[in-house]
N, C-alpha and C positions, 0 to 999 in steps of 0.2 A: 536553536532553530537554524542559525546561520551555518553551524557545522554540518547539519543534515543537508542543507542546500549545497554546500561546498562539496560534500561527498557525492551527492547525486550528479552534479555537474562534472566533477572529475571522473566519476565512474562512466559517464556517458562518452567521455573523450579519452578513455584509457588506451594507451598505446599497445598494451599486451594483456594477456590473460592474468598474469600475476598481479599487475596493477589493478585490474578490474576486481579480482578477488579481494584485495586489500581494501579498495574503496567500498565494495559491497559490505564487507565486515564492519568497517567504520560507519557505514550508513545504517546498518542494523543496530549498532551500539547507540548512535545518535538518535535514531527513531525510538529505541527502547527507553531512552531517558525522557522523552516527551510526556509519557503518561504519568510518571511520578511528579514531574514538574507541574503538570496541569492539576493533579490532585492536590498538591501543596498550595497552589494559588487558589483553588476552589475552597479548600479547607480554611485558609486564612480569611477569605472573603465571607464565608458563612458564619464564622464566630463559633464560640464554644457551645452555645445552646442548640444549634442546628447541625452540627458537624456530622453526626451519625447519619441522619437522613440525607444530607447533601452528598456525602461520600458514597453511600450506597446507590443513590440515584445517578451520580456521575460515573460510577464504576460499571453499571449495567451495560452501556454501549461498548465500553472497552473490552468487556468479557464476551459479549454476544457477537460482536462484529466479526471476529476471526472465524466463528463457527457458522454464522448465517450468511456472511458475504459470499463465499465461494459457491454455496448452494444456489443463492439467488442469481449469481452471475451465470452459472451453468444453465439454469432454466431460461434466463433471458437470452443467452447466446443460442440455445437450441431454437427458441421461438423466432429469433431473428433469421436464422438460417432457413427455417421452414417457410417464413413469410416473404423472403426476399431472394428470388433466384439470381438477381443481379449481384447480391453479396456472394453467393456461391461462385459466380463467374469471376469476381474479383479475387476470391481466395484461390481459385485454381490458377489464375494468371499470376498471382504473387508466388505461388509454389513453383510455377514454371520458371519465373525469373530467378528465384532463389536457387533452383537446381542448376540453371545455366550459369549463375555466378560462381558456383562451387566448381 
């Protein structure tokens, strides 16, 4: 967990694109190790009698989240933009500032 946090912090303050790519790669590796570690902890806590049910129940969110998350975020983002003209104004202002910065 600490390695993931260190990669996130170092990636956010990376001095160049090469360092950012390296830290993002390490962040992906560290994040990918969290799911097997969590499954191991859950499996040991469940015991031999309930391990199958507990593993399948705990694996469902890890499997479905990458598939459902982006869809939900897209619908939420669209509804936010429809319902809030102020948000549109902030997005336009941010784009103007970003273009001016380049």
